[in-house]
C-alpha positions as CSV (number, residue, x, y, z in Angstrom):
1,X,15.8,26.9,-13.3
2,X,14.8,25.2,-16.8
3,X,11.6,24.6,-17.4
4,X,12.0,20.6,-17.7
5,X,13.5,21.0,-14.1
6,X,10.2,22.9,-13.1
7,X,8.1,20.3,-14.9
8,X,9.8,17.6,-12.9
9,X,9.1,19.2,-9.7
10,X,5.3,19.3,-10.6
11,X,5.2,15.2,-11.0
12,X,7.5,14.7,-7.9
13,X,4.8,12.3,-6.1
14,X,4.8,10.1,-9.1
15,X,8.5,9.7,-9.2
16,X,8.2,8.0,-5.2
17,X,5.7,5.6,-6.9
18,X,2.6,7.0,-5.5
19,X,-0.8,6.1,-7.1
20,X,-2.3,9.8,-7.8
21,X,-6.0,9.6,-8.1
22,X,-6.3,11.9,-11.0
23,X,-7.9,11.9,-14.1
24,X,-4.6,10.6,-16.0
25,X,-4.5,7.1,-13.7
26,X,-8.0,6.6,-12.7
27,X,-10.3,3.5,-13.9
28,X,-13.9,3.7,-14.6
29,X,-15.0,2.0,-11.3
30,X,-12.3,4.8,-9.6
31,X,-9.5,2.0,-9.5
32,X,-6.2,4.1,-10.2
33,X,-4.1,2.8,-13.0
34,X,-0.5,2.6,-12.5
35,X,1.5,5.7,-12.5
36,X,4.9,5.4,-11.7
37,X,7.1,8.2,-13.1
38,X,10.3,7.0,-15.0
39,X,13.5,6.7,-12.8
40,X,17.3,7.9,-14.4
41,X,19.2,4.2,-15.1
42,X,21.5,3.5,-12.4
43,X,24.2,5.5,-14.1
44,X,24.8,8.2,-16.5
45,X,27.0,5.5,-18.4
46,X,24.0,2.8,-18.0
47,X,21.9,5.2,-20.0
48,X,24.3,6.5,-22.4
49,X,25.5,2.7,-23.4
50,X,21.3,2.2,-24.1
51,X,21.0,5.4,-26.1
52,X,24.3,4.6,-28.4
53,X,22.8,1.0,-29.0
54,X,19.3,2.5,-29.5
55,X,20.4,4.7,-31.9
56,X,22.8,2.0,-33.6
57,X,19.7,0.0,-34.3
58,X,17.3,2.4,-35.2
59,X,19.7,3.7,-37.9
60,X,19.3,0.3,-39.5
61,X,15.7,0.4,-40.2
62,X,13.6,1.2,-43.0
63,X,10.8,4.1,-42.2
64,X,8.0,4.5,-43.9
65,X,5.5,7.4,-44.3
66,X,2.3,7.1,-42.0
67,X,-0.8,8.9,-42.2
68,X,-1.4,10.8,-38.7
69,X,-3.5,14.0,-39.5
70,X,-3.9,14.2,-35.7
71,X,-0.5,14.7,-34.9
72,X,1.1,16.2,-38.0
73,X,1.3,20.1,-38.5
74,X,3.3,19.4,-42.1
75,X,4.5,16.6,-44.2
76,X,3.8,13.1,-43.7
77,X,5.4,11.7,-40.5
78,X,7.8,8.8,-40.8
79,X,7.3,5.7,-38.4
80,X,5.9,2.9,-37.3
81,X,4.0,1.2,-34.3
82,X,4.9,-2.1,-33.0
83,X,2.9,-4.4,-30.6
84,X,-0.6,-3.8,-30.5
85,X,-2.6,-1.6,-33.0
86,X,-6.1,-1.1,-33.8
87,X,-7.7,-0.3,-37.1
88,X,-11.7,-0.3,-38.2
89,X,-11.1,-3.0,-40.8
90,X,-9.3,-5.5,-38.2
91,X,-9.9,-4.3,-34.8
92,X,-6.8,-4.7,-32.5
93,X,-3.9,-7.2,-33.2
94,X,-0.4,-7.5,-33.6
95,X,1.1,-5.2,-36.3
96,X,2.6,-6.4,-39.7
97,X,5.9,-4.6,-38.4
98,X,6.1,-6.6,-35.5
99,X,6.6,-9.4,-37.3
100,X,8.7,-8.0,-39.7
101,X,11.0,-6.5,-37.2
102,X,11.2,-8.9,-34.1
103,X,15.3,-8.5,-33.5
104,X,14.4,-4.4,-32.8
105,X,11.1,-5.4,-31.0
106,X,13.0,-8.0,-28.5
107,X,15.5,-4.9,-28.1
108,X,12.9,-2.0,-27.2
109,X,11.2,-4.3,-24.6
110,X,14.3,-5.3,-22.7
111,X,15.6,-1.8,-22.5
112,X,12.4,-0.7,-21.6
113,X,12.1,-3.2,-18.8
114,X,15.7,-2.8,-17.9
115,X,14.7,1.3,-16.8
116,X,11.2,0.6,-15.3
117,X,10.1,-2.7,-14.5
118,X,7.0,-1.9,-13.4
119,X,5.9,-0.2,-16.3
120,X,3.2,-2.0,-18.8
121,X,3.0,-1.6,-22.5
122,X,1.1,-3.3,-25.0
123,X,2.6,-1.0,-28.0
124,X,5.7,1.0,-29.2
125,X,5.8,3.9,-31.4
126,X,9.0,4.7,-33.2
127,X,9.2,8.0,-35.2
128,X,12.2,9.6,-37.3
129,X,12.6,13.4,-37.8
130,X,9.4,14.3,-36.8
131,X,8.0,16.7,-34.8
132,X,4.2,16.3,-33.6
133,X,1.8,19.0,-33.3
134,X,-0.2,19.5,-30.2
135,X,-2.3,16.6,-29.8
136,X,-4.0,14.0,-27.3
137,X,-3.5,10.1,-27.9
138,X,-7.0,9.4,-27.6
139,X,-6.5,5.6,-27.9
140,X,-3.7,5.5,-25.0
141,X,-5.2,3.7,-21.8
142,X,-3.2,5.7,-19.4
143,X,0.8,6.7,-18.9
144,X,3.2,6.5,-21.8
145,X,7.4,6.1,-21.7
146,X,9.1,8.0,-23.8
147,X,13.1,8.4,-24.9
148,X,14.7,10.4,-27.9
149,X,18.0,9.7,-29.1
150,X,20.5,11.0,-32.4
151,X,22.6,14.3,-32.9
152,X,20.0,16.8,-32.3
153,X,19.2,19.7,-30.4
154,X,15.6,21.0,-29.5
155,X,13.1,18.8,-29.6
156,X,11.8,18.5,-25.9
157,X,8.4,16.9,-25.2
158,X,6.1,19.7,-24.2
159,X,2.8,18.5,-22.0
160,X,0.1,21.0,-21.3
161,X,0.3,22.0,-17.9
162,X,3.5,20.5,-16.8
163,X,6.4,21.8,-19.1
164,X,8.8,21.1,-21.3
165,X,10.7,17.6,-20.5
166,X,14.1,16.4,-21.9
167,X,13.7,13.6,-23.5
168,X,17.1,13.4,-25.2
169,X,18.6,10.4,-24.1
170,X,16.6,10.3,-21.2
171,X,13.4,8.0,-19.6
172,X,10.5,10.2,-19.3
173,X,6.8,9.2,-18.2
174,X,3.7,11.2,-19.1
175,X,-0.1,11.3,-19.7
176,X,-0.6,10.8,-23.6
177,X,-4.2,12.0,-22.8
178,X,-3.4,15.1,-22.0
179,X,-2.4,17.6,-25.1
180,X,1.2,17.5,-26.0
181,X,3.8,18.1,-28.9
182,X,7.0,17.8,-29.8
183,X,9.5,21.5,-29.6
184,X,11.0,22.2,-32.7
185,X,14.6,20.7,-33.3
186,X,17.6,20.5,-35.6
187,X,19.3,17.0,-36.5
188,X,18.6,13.6,-36.0
189,X,15.8,12.5,-34.2
190,X,14.7,9.2,-33.1
191,X,11.7,8.9,-30.7
192,X,10.3,5.9,-29.1
193,X,7.2,6.1,-27.2
194,X,6.0,2.9,-25.2
195,X,2.0,2.8,-24.3
196,X,-0.6,0.5,-23.7
197,X,-3.9,0.3,-26.5
198,X,-7.1,1.2,-24.0
199,X,-8.2,-2.0,-26.1
200,X,-5.9,-4.4,-25.1
201,X,-8.6,-6.7,-23.3
202,X,-10.6,-7.2,-26.9
203,X,-7.0,-8.8,-28.4
204,X,-6.7,-12.5,-29.2
205,X,-5.1,-14.9,-26.6
206,X,-2.8,-16.1,-29.4
207,X,-1.5,-12.3,-30.5
208,X,-1.2,-11.3,-26.7
209,X,0.8,-14.7,-25.8
210,X,3.0,-13.9,-29.2
211,X,3.6,-10.3,-28.1
212,X,4.2,-11.4,-24.4
213,X,7.0,-13.8,-25.9
214,X,8.5,-10.6,-27.6
215,X,9.0,-9.0,-24.2
216,X,5.9,-6.4,-24.0
217,X,4.7,-6.2,-20.6
218,X,1.0,-7.0,-20.6
219,X,-1.2,-4.9,-18.3
220,X,-3.3,-6.5,-16.1
221,X,-6.8,-7.2,-16.7
222,X,-9.9,-5.2,-16.5
223,X,-8.1,-1.6,-16.6
224,X,-10.3,1.1,-17.9
225,X,-9.4,4.7,-18.7
226,X,-10.6,7.6,-16.6
227,X,-12.9,10.2,-18.2
228,X,-10.9,13.1,-19.7
229,X,-13.6,14.8,-21.1
230,X,-13.9,16.2,-25.2
231,X,-10.7,16.1,-27.1
232,X,-11.4,19.2,-29.2
233,X,-12.4,21.5,-26.1
234,X,-9.0,20.3,-24.1
235,X,-6.9,20.9,-27.3
236,X,-8.4,24.5,-27.8
237,X,-7.7,25.4,-24.2
238,X,-4.1,23.9,-24.4
239,X,-3.6,25.9,-27.7
240,X,-4.4,29.0,-25.8
241,X,-1.9,28.3,-23.1
242,X,1.0,27.5,-25.2
243,X,4.2,29.6,-25.3
244,X,4.4,32.2,-28.2
245,X,7.4,30.2,-29.5
246,X,5.3,27.2,-29.8
247,X,2.1,28.9,-31.2
248,X,2.8,27.4,-34.6
249,X,2.9,23.8,-33.3
250,X,-0.6,23.3,-33.8
251,X,-1.9,20.4,-35.9
252,X,-4.4,21.0,-38.9
253,X,-7.1,18.4,-37.8
254,X,-6.8,20.4,-34.3
255,X,-7.8,23.6,-36.6
256,X,-10.9,22.2,-38.2
């Protein structure tokens, strides 16, 4: 069977809504974080309608170059982050792009809540025509929800230990703290990733209320990410396990 089919079977317990006590969903005190696999929309027509609406909206947006050496193989990615962002200079706050793109934010939040009402998220990363190299999302609290739209071929999400996930017009859940990458693709590809910043509890009350008002589904207080171990050894081990056809998908930062 296709590799993405095998990957889904490996994650079958999460489809049933169980809380699996693994490093991907254990809190610092051993309390499991919510880890519910994304389920398909109620019908293929609903999924298609959502994808078309998302694609129309994203085609109208202006994308900016982002400096993200930890995920970049070559060139500069085009994208922006909506919702909570964290910088060394300002700490965690709502991003400037959130205020500039409020209609888009409301639409994307509504789509995610419709397909996965129980999934909590503080942030949305939107990428255009960008294939991320092997990396981990070290600032993420836990699970991420992803969907990609556009006229493209290839472009599956590869997750170490799981395999390829078909994300083309499909909602999928994965743990961004586990090494992952974008498989090579051709064509026009927009990628939307929903996640929670691990520092969400440090955000000001005003910013939290602002993002809640736009439709972000805020995590309950007091959640902490589990101990995944050091990033570099995990990336090196994952790189050794890459299929031969993906061996070139390694970030420059990962090789330093």
